[in-house]
C-alpha angles and dihedrals in degrees: 000000000000115000118253131179108277141175108244137234086007129197123304115276090244091060090043094057098041088056091064112107093203113016111199128244099264093054087049088059089061099029093116086057096055092112090051092047090055089068092059093090118265108217100178149325112247139188112212125192127228111279094027112145104227094186135335132232112269095024122121112243131203096177140057130189144229106212110224102177137355133029135288130189118221111201145166127219124213118217092259091055099258113142137216119195102213099182142003102216119211136187110306097032125125109227125199095003117159137150089205103105119211095011115132116238113273092207141024129242128211131174114248092189135010107293144187121214143176109232113218131191112243096203091053091047091054091051094048093048090056091053102034115065094183091054092050091048091054095046092045090054091048094048092045092055091046088051091051092050092048090052090051093050092046089054091050094049094047102038109021129085122259094260091046092053095052091045091051093052094048093048092047092050091052095047092047091050102042100028093227142066116278126260126209113297094006114155138205130182106242112184094197132123120218089249090057090049091047090052089056099047098035098250135116120257088248092054091048090050090055091050093052091048089053091049092048094050088048090054089236101122143324134214113197133146093002093303124115114207119188108203103174115021095184092058089047091052089053091055095052107093095209130060111283096203091055089051089055091048091053095047098038117024112221093245093057099050124112126224092263093059108128119230134196111252 
């Protein structure tokens, strides 16, 4: 990772996370483990600009990151230059985390917007996970849920229709950000181009444009000027090939939901 001006040694991770106004869904999955996470070894707090390359595929990495604010894109490149965007990370996500020491990164990460991150030491995390059963439990739950969401999205990309793929991605981004199902006319800032969306769902930018036009004409949702507006949640749920309630359970465990959490009837 390129070096930026930082404030060292920085605050504790516990203070860092409690300062968040709207912690994201992934952090919520390990919220009960915040005290344990503070032992992972906070190196610094950093502000990263849009377009900043956090790490590259094939590089060795000694750090991982807790995303405080902003969006990152995690992606893989094929030898011929084709790209697959494997995840759009939001506030609360762990980025670049692994317990496999010495392994090169199997993907790259780039900031889509200006971001703030907590930089954590991978070697220290490995040592603490071996000693701290509570920490290992929280991280295991987090990684299991991320794995389940990844499998759902893989199924959508490989077996669903084009409009189902786009609908699935938009719904998942909303649920991860808001930690609930959408209501009519809910909005979410989504700083993605149609090309970036296409590289996530396996469609060309032209095809993605057609799907959004169809969704707009059907009054399901719109994405314009970086703002996602969900006009008819029920129609959106019908377009998502996989069970929506299960998606909610995987993103937001029932015991962590607030009273405002929306549910399917």
